[in-house]
C-alpha positions in Angstrom: 20.2 27.1 12.3 18.2 26.6 15.4 15.4 24.0 15.1 12.2 25.5 16.2 9.2 23.6 17.6 6.0 24.0 15.5 3.0 25.4 17.3 0.3 22.8 17.9 -3.5 23.3 18.0 -3.8 20.6 20.7 -0.6 20.5 22.8 0.3 17.5 25.0 2.7 19.5 27.2 1.5 20.1 30.7 -0.6 17.0 31.1 0.3 15.9 34.6 -2.7 13.8 35.8 -5.3 11.4 34.4 -8.0 14.0 35.1 -6.1 16.6 33.0 -5.7 14.1 30.2 -9.4 13.2 30.3 -10.5 16.9 30.2 -8.2 17.8 27.4 -9.0 14.8 25.3 -12.7 15.4 25.7 -12.5 19.1 24.8 -10.2 18.4 21.8 -12.3 15.6 20.4 -15.6 17.5 20.7 -14.1 20.7 19.2 -12.8 18.8 16.2 -16.1 16.9 15.7 -18.0 20.3 15.7 -15.7 21.5 12.8 -14.7 18.4 10.7 -18.1 17.3 9.4 -16.8 14.3 7.6 -15.6 12.9 10.9 -18.8 13.6 12.8 -20.8 11.9 10.1 -18.7 8.7 10.5 -18.9 8.8 14.3 -22.5 9.8 14.9 -24.6 8.8 11.9 -24.5 5.1 12.8 -26.1 6.2 16.1 -29.0 7.9 14.3 -27.7 11.4 13.7 -28.2 13.2 10.4 -25.7 12.4 7.6 -26.4 15.8 5.9 -23.1 17.5 5.1 -24.6 20.9 6.0 -26.1 19.8 9.3 -25.2 22.0 12.3 -23.0 20.3 14.9 -22.8 21.8 18.4 -20.6 20.3 21.1 -20.4 21.3 24.7 -18.2 20.3 27.6 -19.3 19.6 31.2 -23.0 20.6 30.8 -24.8 20.8 34.1 -28.2 19.2 34.9 -30.3 18.8 38.0 -32.2 15.6 38.5 -33.9 14.4 41.7 -32.2 17.2 43.7 -28.8 16.0 42.4 -26.3 17.9 40.3 -25.3 15.8 37.3 -22.4 16.8 35.0 -21.5 14.5 32.2 -18.3 15.2 30.3 -20.0 16.5 27.1 -23.1 17.0 25.1 -23.5 16.8 21.3 -26.4 18.2 19.3 -26.7 17.7 15.5 -29.5 19.6 13.8 -30.7 19.6 10.2 -33.9 21.4 9.3 -36.5 20.6 11.9 -34.8 17.4 12.9 -32.4 17.3 15.8 -30.4 14.5 17.5 -28.6 14.9 20.8 -26.5 12.8 23.1 -24.7 13.0 26.5 -21.1 12.0 26.3 -19.0 10.4 29.1 -15.2 10.0 28.6 -12.4 8.1 30.3 -8.8 8.0 29.3 -5.8 5.8 30.4 -6.8 2.9 32.5 -9.8 4.7 34.1 -13.1 2.9 33.7 -16.7 4.0 34.3 -19.3 2.2 36.3 -22.7 0.8 35.3 -24.4 3.0 37.9 -22.8 6.1 36.4 -23.9 5.3 32.9 -27.4 4.3 34.0 -27.7 7.7 35.7 -26.8 9.4 32.5 -29.3 7.2 30.6 -32.1 8.2 33.1 -31.1 11.9 32.5 -31.1 11.5 28.8 -34.6 10.1 28.9 -35.8 12.9 31.2 -34.3 15.5 28.9 -35.7 13.8 25.8 -32.3 13.2 24.3 -31.6 10.4 21.9 -28.5 8.6 23.2 -25.7 8.3 25.7 -22.2 7.9 24.2 -19.3 6.4 26.2 -15.7 6.8 25.1 -13.0 4.8 26.8 -10.0 2.6 26.0 -12.2 -0.5 26.4 -13.0 -2.1 23.1 -16.4 -3.7 22.6 -16.2 -7.5 22.4 -18.6 -7.5 19.5 -20.4 -4.9 17.3 -23.2 -3.2 19.1 -22.2 -4.8 22.5 -21.3 -2.4 25.3 -18.2 -3.5 27.2 -19.8 -2.6 30.5 -22.0 -5.1 32.3 -25.1 -4.1 34.3 -26.6 -1.4 32.0 -30.4 -1.2 32.3 -31.0 0.0 28.7 -33.2 -2.4 26.6 -32.7 -3.0 22.9 -36.1 -1.4 22.1 -35.5 1.7 24.2 -35.8 5.1 22.4 -32.7 6.2 24.2 -29.7 3.9 23.4 -26.2 3.7 25.0 -23.5 3.6 22.4 -19.8 2.9 23.0 -16.8 3.9 20.9 -13.2 3.2 21.9 -10.3 5.7 21.5 -8.8 3.2 19.1 -11.8 3.3 16.9 -11.9 7.1 17.0 -8.2 7.2 16.1 -8.4 4.6 13.3 -11.5 6.2 11.9 -9.7 9.5 11.8 -6.6 8.0 10.1 -8.7 6.1 7.5 -10.6 9.4 6.7 -7.4 11.3 6.3 -5.4 8.7 4.3 -8.0 7.1 2.1 -11.0 9.4 1.7 -9.5 12.7 2.4 -11.1 16.0 3.6 -11.5 18.5 0.9 -11.3 21.6 3.1 -7.6 22.3 3.8 -8.3 23.9 7.2 -10.5 21.0 8.3 -7.8 18.5 7.0 -5.2 20.3 9.1 -7.4 20.2 12.2 -8.1 16.5 11.7 -4.3 15.9 11.4 -3.8 17.7 14.7 -6.3 15.5 16.4 -4.6 12.4 15.1 -1.2 13.6 16.2 -2.6 14.3 19.7 -4.4 10.9 20.1 -1.3 9.1 18.9 0.8 10.7 21.7 1.2 8.5 24.9 0.3 11.5 27.1 -3.2 11.9 25.6 -4.5 8.8 27.5 -5.8 7.2 24.3 -4.1 3.9 24.6 -3.7 1.1 22.1 -4.7 -2.4 23.2 -1.5 -4.1 24.5 -2.5 -5.5 27.9 -4.0 -9.0 28.5 -4.8 -8.0 32.0 -3.8 -9.2 35.5 -5.0 -12.8 35.0 -2.8 -13.4 31.9 0.3 -14.9 33.6 -1.8 -17.3 35.7 -3.9 -18.4 32.8 -0.9 -18.9 30.6 0.8 -21.0 33.3 -2.4 -23.1 34.0 -2.8 -23.8 30.3 0.7 -25.0 30.0 0.0 -27.5 32.9 -3.5 -28.3 31.6 -5.1 -27.0 34.8 -7.5 -24.3 33.4 -11.0 -24.3 34.9 -14.0 -22.1 34.4 -14.5 -21.9 38.1 -11.8 -19.2 38.2 -12.3 -15.7 36.8 -9.1 -15.9 34.7 -10.4 -17.7 31.6 -13.5 -15.5 31.5 -11.3 -12.3 31.6 -8.8 -13.7 28.9 -11.7 -14.8 26.6 -13.1 -11.3 26.7 -9.8 -9.7 26.1 -9.1 -12.0 23.2 -12.3 -10.8 21.4 -11.2 -7.2 22.1 -7.8 -7.9 20.7 -9.3 -9.2 17.5 -11.5 -6.2 17.1 -8.5 -3.9 17.8 -6.5 -5.7 15.1 -9.4 -5.3 12.7 -9.6 -1.6 13.4 -5.9 -0.9 12.9 -5.6 -3.0 9.7 -8.7 -1.3 8.3 -7.2 2.1 8.9 -4.0 1.1 7.1 -5.7 -0.3 4.0 -8.8 1.9 4.0 -11.3 -1.0 4.1 -13.9 -2.1 6.6 -12.2 -5.1 8.3 -14.5 -7.1 10.5 -14.2 -9.8 13.1 -16.2 -12.8 11.9 -18.6 -14.4 14.3 -21.0 -17.4 13.8 -24.5 -16.0 13.5 -25.6 -17.5 16.8 -22.7 -15.8 18.5 -23.3 -12.4 16.9 -26.9 -12.6 18.2 -26.0 -13.9 21.6 -22.8 -12.4 23.0 -23.2 -14.4 26.2 -23.1 -17.7 24.2 -20.0 -16.4 22.3 -18.2 -15.8 25.6 -19.2 -19.1 27.1 -18.0 -20.9 24.0 -14.6 -19.2 24.1 -14.2 -19.9 27.8 -15.1 -23.6 27.3 -12.6 -24.0 24.5 -9.9 -22.3 26.5 -10.5 -24.5 29.5 -11.1 -27.8 27.6 -8.6 -27.4 24.8 -6.3 -24.6 26.0 -7.1 -22.8 22.7 -8.5 -19.5 21.6 -9.8 -19.1 18.0 -11.3 -16.3 15.8 -11.4 -15.0 12.3 -11.1 -11.7 10.5 -12.7 -10.8 7.1 -10.8 -8.3 4.9 -12.8 -7.2 1.8 -11.8 -8.5 -1.6 -9.6 -11.4 -0.3 -9.7 -15.1 -1.2 -11.2 -15.9 2.2 -11.2 -15.2 5.9 -8.0 -15.1 8.0 -8.6 -17.8 10.7 -6.6 -17.5 13.9 -5.8 -20.1 16.5 -3.8 -19.7 19.8 -2.6 -22.9 21.5 -1.6 -21.7 24.9 -0.2 -25.1 26.0 2.2 -25.2 23.0 2.7 -21.4 23.1 2.0 -21.3 19.3 -0.1 -18.9 17.1 -1.4 -20.0 13.7 -3.0 -17.9 10.9 -4.6 -19.8 8.1 -6.6 -19.3 4.9 -8.8 -21.8 3.0 -9.2 -21.5 -0.8 -10.4 -23.6 -3.7 -7.9 -25.0 -6.2 -8.5 -24.6 -10.0 -10.5 -27.5 -11.4 -9.7 -26.8 -15.0 -6.2 -28.2 -14.8 -4.4 -31.3 -13.6 -2.9 -32.0 -10.1 0.6 -30.9 -11.1 -0.7 -27.7 -12.6 -2.7 -27.0 -9.5 0.5 -27.1 -7.5 2.2 -24.7 -10.0 -0.8 -22.4 -9.7 -0.6 -22.4 -5.9 3.1 -21.7 -5.9 2.6 -18.7 -8.2 0.0 -17.3 -5.9 2.6 -17.0 -3.1 5.6 -15.2 -4.7 6.6 -13.3 -1.5 5.6 -15.8 1.2 8.4 -17.3 3.3 9.4 -21.0 2.9 8.1 -21.9 6.4 4.5 -21.3 5.3 2.8 -24.7 5.1 0.1 -26.0 2.8 -2.4 -28.7 3.2 -4.4 -30.0 0.2 -7.6 -32.0 0.3 -9.3 -34.3 -2.2 -13.0 -34.0 -2.8 -14.7 -35.1 0.4 -11.3 -36.0 1.8 -10.4 -35.6 5.5 -6.7 -36.5 5.5 -4.6 -33.9 3.7 -1.3 -34.0 1.9 1.0 -31.5 3.6 4.2 -29.8 2.6 6.0 -26.5 3.2 6.1 -23.8 0.6 9.8 -24.2 0.4 9.4 -27.9 -0.5 6.7 -27.0 -3.1 9.1 -24.5 -4.7 11.6 -27.3 -5.1 9.2 -29.9 -6.3 5.7 -29.0 -7.5 4.8 -32.7 -7.2 5.3 -32.6 -3.4 1.7 -31.5 -2.9 0.1 -34.3 -4.9 0.7 -38.0 -5.3 -0.2 -39.5 -8.7 -2.1 -42.5 -7.1 -4.4 -40.1 -5.3 -7.3 -38.1 -6.7 -6.6 -34.5 -7.6 -6.8 -32.0 -4.7 -9.7 -29.5 -4.8 -9.0 -27.2 -1.9 -6.1 -26.0 0.1 -5.4 -24.6 3.6 -2.4 -22.3 3.8 -1.1 -21.7 7.3 1.8 -20.0 9.1 2.7 -20.7 12.7 4.8 -18.5 15.0 5.8 -18.5 18.7 3.4 -16.8 21.0 4.5 -13.7 22.9 4.6 -14.4 26.6 4.4 -11.0 28.2 1.2 -9.5 29.5 1.8 -6.1 28.0 4.3 -4.4 25.6 7.4 -2.7 26.8 9.6 -5.5 28.0 12.5 -7.3 26.4 10.3 -10.0 25.1 7.3 -9.4 22.8 3.8 -9.3 24.4 1.1 -11.7 23.5 -1.1 -9.0 21.9 1.9 -7.7 19.8 2.7 -11.2 18.6 -0.9 -11.8 17.5 -1.1 -8.5 15.7 2.3 -9.1 14.0 1.3 -12.5 12.8 -2.0 -11.2 11.3 -0.2 -8.3 9.5 2.6 -10.5 8.2 0.2 -13.2 7.0 -1.9 -10.7 5.2 1.0 -8.9 3.6 3.1 -12.0 2.6 0.3 -14.5 1.8 -3.3 -13.2 1.6 -3.0 -10.0 -0.4 -1.2 -11.8 -3.3 -3.8 -14.5 -3.8 -6.4 -14.1 -6.6 -9.1 -16.7 -6.0 -9.8 -19.1 -8.8 -13.1 -18.9 -10.5 -14.5 -21.4 -13.0 -15.0 -20.1 -16.5 -18.6 -19.7 -17.6 -20.0 -22.5 -19.7 -20.2 -21.8 -23.4 -23.2 -22.1 -25.6 -22.7 -24.1 -28.8 -22.2 -22.2 -32.0 -25.5 -21.7 -33.9 -26.0 -24.1 -36.8 -24.9 -22.8 -40.1 -27.5 -22.6 -42.8 -26.4 -24.4 -46.1 
């Protein structure tokens, strides 16, 4: 029997240019957002739009405006109305490797203010280095402006759609099918919605300079790689969050989350001084944050987790408890245990602990109170995916996923039992 091709709502055939990909992706996304209300709530309500399920969502492509004797045509316009309240935004879209300029977005911001709109929304393959931070430098918008500029990456749109489909669900079957068609389209390489897999043109030189301990902040390379590292961590957080249906977040020190410039400068300094990149991801309901370290000089990646050991049992029993928490972890996972206020750990592999539960603790030493579980792997060397050898981004993503699957998700953190009140006295 002949195998027939199913008809598609959003076909990928016939896309022969970046401009065609951009126009089709814009039209497809806005059309789906106007119909699938659950998705438009997830996308636009954080920007200030109504969360009402019955709100009216209108989406337009290539609206034309005239400002200062110039014709301005953004890629789209969204208007969400509920009762007497209305929220509207201009939308500018780029696909593939295309990027927008600060002058272009600033012009749309001026237009949005003149037209009394609420926001400008940019959609590209660039991933924000931190929540609420636009990846484009040079924007004039201030934090207290009534018209804000918001950014959402294609990866975030795709992972949001996947999470909605797989974990929350869309009750209306027709809307569910439309959402599935959007997901299928965005996952196709021809759509121009790319996954993060490129460390940029400076990667090879930075990798080489780190190996020879010659990195310097005077060059643009370390600054570019530091920014892409943060984008990679946010990309991994988005993809894992979509897979498990949880809000996975990149963890930043408070002073860094409030000051993206300080965060960037700290990363660049660590890269140049120590040839290292570090970060952390927080997955809900786990024993702790997944901490990541990349040693470019040694070409090693390490994922680690800190946790407290049970204090209601002896040292040997603590080793047994730890071993039972890791039934599926490979033998080359390593464990460090620390005494209270101790700085020098006792270290052994999980394979050794499985053979000898005493390997983690010496009788002449105080009992350990906390442990660090870590797993190291070789760092991918390539700038981007597609070659014979794994790319750097793919190797980091693989380590995080494997560490979560084989180590973190099996651990139930120890909690002390509540103190008991004494029994009431008996009356004789």
